[in-house]
C-alpha positions as CSV (number, residue, x, y, z in Angstrom):
1,X,0.5,-18.5,-11.2
2,X,4.2,-19.4,-11.3
3,X,5.6,-21.3,-8.3
4,X,8.2,-19.2,-6.7
5,X,9.9,-19.2,-3.3
6,X,9.1,-16.3,-0.9
7,X,12.6,-14.9,-1.3
8,X,12.1,-14.9,-5.1
9,X,8.9,-13.0,-4.7
10,X,10.6,-10.4,-2.4
11,X,13.2,-9.9,-5.2
12,X,10.4,-9.4,-7.8
13,X,8.6,-7.0,-5.5
14,X,11.7,-4.9,-5.3
15,X,12.5,-5.1,-9.0
16,X,13.4,-1.5,-10.1
17,X,11.5,-1.8,-13.5
18,X,8.3,-2.9,-11.8
19,X,5.3,-0.4,-12.4
20,X,4.9,1.9,-9.5
21,X,2.3,4.4,-8.3
22,X,3.3,7.0,-10.9
23,X,2.9,4.5,-13.8
24,X,-0.5,3.2,-12.5
25,X,-1.8,6.8,-12.1
26,X,-0.7,7.7,-15.6
27,X,-2.2,4.6,-17.1
28,X,-5.5,4.3,-15.2
29,X,-6.6,7.8,-14.4
30,X,-7.4,11.0,-16.3
31,X,-7.2,14.6,-15.3
32,X,-5.0,13.8,-12.3
33,X,-4.5,16.9,-10.2
34,X,-1.8,16.4,-7.6
35,X,-2.1,17.8,-4.1
36,X,1.1,18.8,-2.3
37,X,2.1,19.5,1.3
38,X,0.7,18.7,4.7
39,X,-0.2,22.4,5.4
40,X,2.0,22.2,8.5
41,X,5.6,21.5,7.4
42,X,6.7,20.5,3.9
43,X,6.0,18.5,0.8
44,X,6.9,14.8,1.1
45,X,7.8,13.4,-2.4
46,X,7.4,9.8,-1.2
47,X,3.6,10.1,-1.1
48,X,1.9,11.0,-4.3
49,X,-1.8,11.9,-4.2
50,X,-4.5,14.0,-5.7
51,X,-7.9,14.1,-7.5
52,X,-8.5,12.2,-10.7
53,X,-11.2,10.6,-12.9
54,X,-11.4,6.8,-13.0
55,X,-13.6,5.8,-16.0
56,X,-15.2,9.3,-15.7
57,X,-15.8,9.0,-11.9
58,X,-14.1,11.4,-9.5
59,X,-11.8,9.6,-7.1
60,X,-9.0,10.5,-4.8
61,X,-5.8,8.4,-5.4
62,X,-2.9,8.2,-3.1
63,X,0.2,6.0,-3.2
64,X,3.8,5.5,-2.2
65,X,6.3,6.8,-4.8
66,X,9.7,5.4,-5.5
67,X,12.2,6.5,-8.1
68,X,13.5,4.6,-11.1
69,X,17.1,5.9,-10.7
70,X,19.2,7.2,-7.9
71,X,18.3,10.8,-8.4
72,X,14.5,10.1,-8.3
73,X,15.0,7.8,-5.3
74,X,16.7,10.6,-3.5
75,X,13.8,12.9,-4.2
76,X,11.3,10.3,-3.0
77,X,13.5,9.1,-0.1
78,X,13.4,5.6,-1.6
79,X,9.7,5.4,-1.0
80,X,9.9,5.8,2.8
81,X,7.5,8.6,3.8
82,X,8.0,10.9,6.8
83,X,5.2,12.2,8.9
84,X,4.5,15.0,6.4
85,X,3.6,12.4,3.8
86,X,1.1,10.7,6.1
87,X,-0.4,14.0,7.1
88,X,-0.8,14.9,3.4
89,X,-2.6,11.5,2.9
90,X,-5.0,12.3,5.8
91,X,-5.8,15.7,4.3
92,X,-6.6,14.1,1.0
93,X,-8.8,11.4,2.5
94,X,-10.8,13.8,4.6
95,X,-11.4,16.0,1.4
96,X,-12.5,12.8,-0.4
97,X,-15.1,12.1,2.3
98,X,-16.3,15.7,2.1
99,X,-17.0,15.5,-1.6
100,X,-18.1,11.8,-1.6
101,X,-15.1,10.5,-3.7
102,X,-13.9,6.9,-3.3
103,X,-10.3,6.5,-2.2
104,X,-7.9,4.3,-4.1
105,X,-4.4,3.7,-2.6
106,X,-1.3,2.0,-4.0
107,X,1.1,0.5,-1.5
108,X,4.8,0.2,-2.3
109,X,7.2,1.0,0.5
110,X,9.9,-0.8,2.5
111,X,8.5,1.1,5.5
112,X,8.1,4.6,6.9
113,X,11.3,6.6,7.3
114,X,12.9,5.6,10.7
115,X,15.2,8.6,10.9
116,X,15.6,10.9,13.9
117,X,14.1,13.9,12.2
118,X,11.0,11.9,11.2
119,X,10.5,10.7,14.8
120,X,11.0,14.2,16.1
121,X,8.3,15.5,13.8
122,X,5.8,12.9,15.0
123,X,6.2,9.8,12.7
124,X,4.3,7.4,14.9
125,X,1.5,9.8,15.6
126,X,1.1,10.6,11.9
127,X,0.8,7.0,11.0
128,X,-1.7,6.4,13.9
129,X,-3.8,9.3,12.8
130,X,-3.8,8.0,9.2
131,X,-5.2,4.7,10.5
132,X,-7.8,6.5,12.6
133,X,-8.9,8.6,9.6
134,X,-9.2,5.6,7.3
135,X,-11.0,3.5,9.9
136,X,-13.9,5.9,10.1
137,X,-14.0,7.3,6.5
138,X,-17.5,7.2,5.1
139,X,-16.4,6.5,1.5
140,X,-15.2,3.3,0.0
141,X,-11.4,2.6,0.1
142,X,-9.7,0.2,-2.3
143,X,-6.1,-0.6,-1.6
144,X,-3.6,-2.3,-3.9
145,X,-0.3,-3.7,-2.7
146,X,1.8,-3.3,-5.9
147,X,5.3,-4.0,-4.6
148,X,6.7,-3.9,-1.1
149,X,4.3,-3.5,1.8
150,X,6.5,-2.9,4.8
151,X,5.3,-2.4,8.3
152,X,3.1,0.5,9.6
153,X,4.3,2.6,6.7
154,X,2.4,0.4,4.4
155,X,-0.6,-0.3,6.7
156,X,-1.1,3.5,7.0
157,X,-2.5,3.4,3.4
158,X,-3.9,-0.1,3.4
159,X,-7.0,-0.1,5.6
160,X,-9.3,-0.7,2.6
161,X,-12.7,-2.2,2.3
162,X,-11.1,-4.2,-0.5
163,X,-7.4,-5.0,-0.3
164,X,-5.9,-6.3,-3.5
165,X,-2.3,-7.6,-3.9
166,X,-0.3,-8.4,-6.9
167,X,0.9,-12.0,-7.2
168,X,4.6,-11.2,-6.5
169,X,4.1,-8.3,-4.1
170,X,4.9,-8.8,-0.4
171,X,3.2,-7.4,2.8
172,X,4.8,-7.9,6.2
173,X,5.5,-6.4,9.6
174,X,9.0,-5.4,8.5
175,X,11.6,-6.3,6.0
176,X,13.1,-9.8,5.9
177,X,16.5,-8.3,6.7
178,X,15.1,-6.5,9.7
179,X,13.2,-9.6,10.9
180,X,16.4,-11.7,10.7
181,X,18.5,-9.0,12.5
182,X,16.0,-8.8,15.3
183,X,15.2,-12.5,15.7
184,X,18.5,-14.1,14.9
185,X,20.9,-11.1,15.2
186,X,22.0,-11.8,11.6
187,X,20.5,-9.9,8.7
188,X,22.3,-12.3,6.3
189,X,19.6,-14.9,7.1
190,X,17.0,-12.7,5.3
191,X,16.2,-15.5,2.8
192,X,15.4,-17.9,5.7
193,X,13.2,-15.1,7.2
194,X,11.2,-15.0,4.0
195,X,10.2,-18.6,4.5
196,X,8.7,-18.0,7.9
197,X,7.2,-14.6,7.7
198,X,4.1,-15.4,5.7
199,X,4.6,-12.3,3.6
200,X,3.5,-13.5,0.2
201,X,0.1,-12.8,-1.4
202,X,-0.6,-16.6,-1.3
203,X,0.0,-16.7,2.4
204,X,-2.1,-13.5,3.1
205,X,-5.1,-14.4,1.1
206,X,-5.2,-17.7,3.1
207,X,-4.9,-15.8,6.3
208,X,-7.7,-13.4,5.1
209,X,-5.5,-10.3,5.5
210,X,-6.1,-9.5,1.8
211,X,-9.1,-10.2,-0.4
212,X,-7.8,-11.1,-3.8
213,X,-4.6,-11.9,-5.6
214,X,-4.0,-10.2,-9.0
215,X,-2.0,-12.6,-11.3
216,X,1.1,-11.0,-12.9
217,X,2.5,-11.7,-16.4
218,X,5.0,-14.5,-16.6
219,X,8.3,-13.2,-15.2
220,X,6.7,-10.5,-13.2
221,X,4.8,-7.2,-13.6
222,X,7.8,-5.5,-15.1
223,X,7.8,-7.8,-18.1
224,X,4.4,-6.7,-19.4
225,X,3.3,-3.5,-17.7
226,X,0.3,-3.0,-20.0
227,X,-1.1,-6.4,-19.1
228,X,-0.6,-5.6,-15.4
229,X,-2.3,-2.3,-15.7
230,X,-5.3,-3.9,-17.4
231,X,-5.6,-6.5,-14.6
232,X,-5.5,-3.7,-11.9
233,X,-8.0,-1.7,-13.9
234,X,-10.5,-4.6,-14.1
235,X,-10.1,-5.3,-10.4
236,X,-10.7,-1.7,-9.4
237,X,-13.8,-1.5,-11.6
238,X,-15.1,-4.6,-9.9
239,X,-14.4,-3.3,-6.4
240,X,-16.1,0.0,-7.1
241,X,-19.2,-1.6,-8.7
242,X,-20.8,-2.7,-5.5
243,X,-19.4,-0.7,-2.6
244,X,-20.6,-1.5,1.0
245,X,-23.6,0.4,2.2
246,X,-21.7,1.6,5.2
247,X,-18.0,1.5,4.3
248,X,-16.8,2.5,7.8
249,X,-18.8,-0.3,9.5
250,X,-17.6,-2.8,6.9
251,X,-14.0,-1.9,7.5
252,X,-14.5,-2.3,11.3
253,X,-15.9,-5.8,10.9
254,X,-13.3,-6.8,8.4
255,X,-10.2,-5.7,10.4
256,X,-11.8,-6.8,13.7
257,X,-12.2,-10.3,12.3
258,X,-8.6,-10.7,11.3
259,X,-6.9,-13.5,13.2
260,X,-10.2,-14.8,14.4
261,X,-9.2,-18.3,13.3
262,X,-6.4,-18.2,15.9
263,X,-7.8,-16.1,18.7
264,X,-11.3,-15.9,20.2
265,X,-11.7,-12.1,20.2
266,X,-14.7,-12.3,22.6
267,X,-12.5,-13.5,25.4
C-alpha cells in the first residue's frame, strides 16, 4: 500500500473519476432492479437501491450516489441524502429481511443533507430509524466504504456484520473542513484536521471500526477501475461465504465492543 498523508487520502476519496455506487452495481451485479421512492414523500436520487443477483444469488444492494458532472451532481444532491433517501433504504432492507436476501451497501457521501427542508422532513429521525432497522435485521449486511464516509449520513448505511474500506477511502464524524471550523474556527486548517481525526482506513482498522482494508491500484481506484472492482468482488464473495449464524446478535456484539480498548463498557 502506498504511503500517503491523511490529506492526500481525503483528496483521493473525493476524486471525481473514482468508481462510485453506480459503477460497482453495473460491474458486480446482474439483473439489477432499482426501487424508487420512500412511499411517503418523494424519490431521493442520492440513494440508489434495489434487488439484484450477485454470482446468481439474490441480494439487496443500496448505496450513496454521486454524479460525474455538475448536472448529475445536482440530480443526486452531491451525494447528500435527505430523509426520503434513508426511508427508502429502510424499506429496501425490511424487504430484504422478508425474502431472506443479504444486504450489500456502498458508502460514499460527505454527509446527510443539512438543509432546512431536510430537517423539517425528519432528517435526524430517518437516520436514527435506519440505524435501528439495520441493528436488528436478521440477514447479513456487508458494507463497503468506497469514497467519503461522512458523519451519520454514512453510518446510516454502514452498520454491517462486515465493514470493508478501500485503501484511500475516509470515514469520519464529519468533514475535515467542518472539524476545523468547529474546533479552531478556521476551515482553512482542514489539512491539519486530517492529521488528527483518525479518518483513514489504516487508522480505523487499528481502532477496530472496520474489518478489512481493500488495497487500491497504484495511484488510486480511478486509475484502474477494473482491478478495483475485482478486489471488491472477491471481498464480497468471502464475506458472504460464511455469514454469522445470528447476524443481528453478531452486529450487536461488534458495535457494542467498539472503543472497548479505551472505555470499560461495564462501568
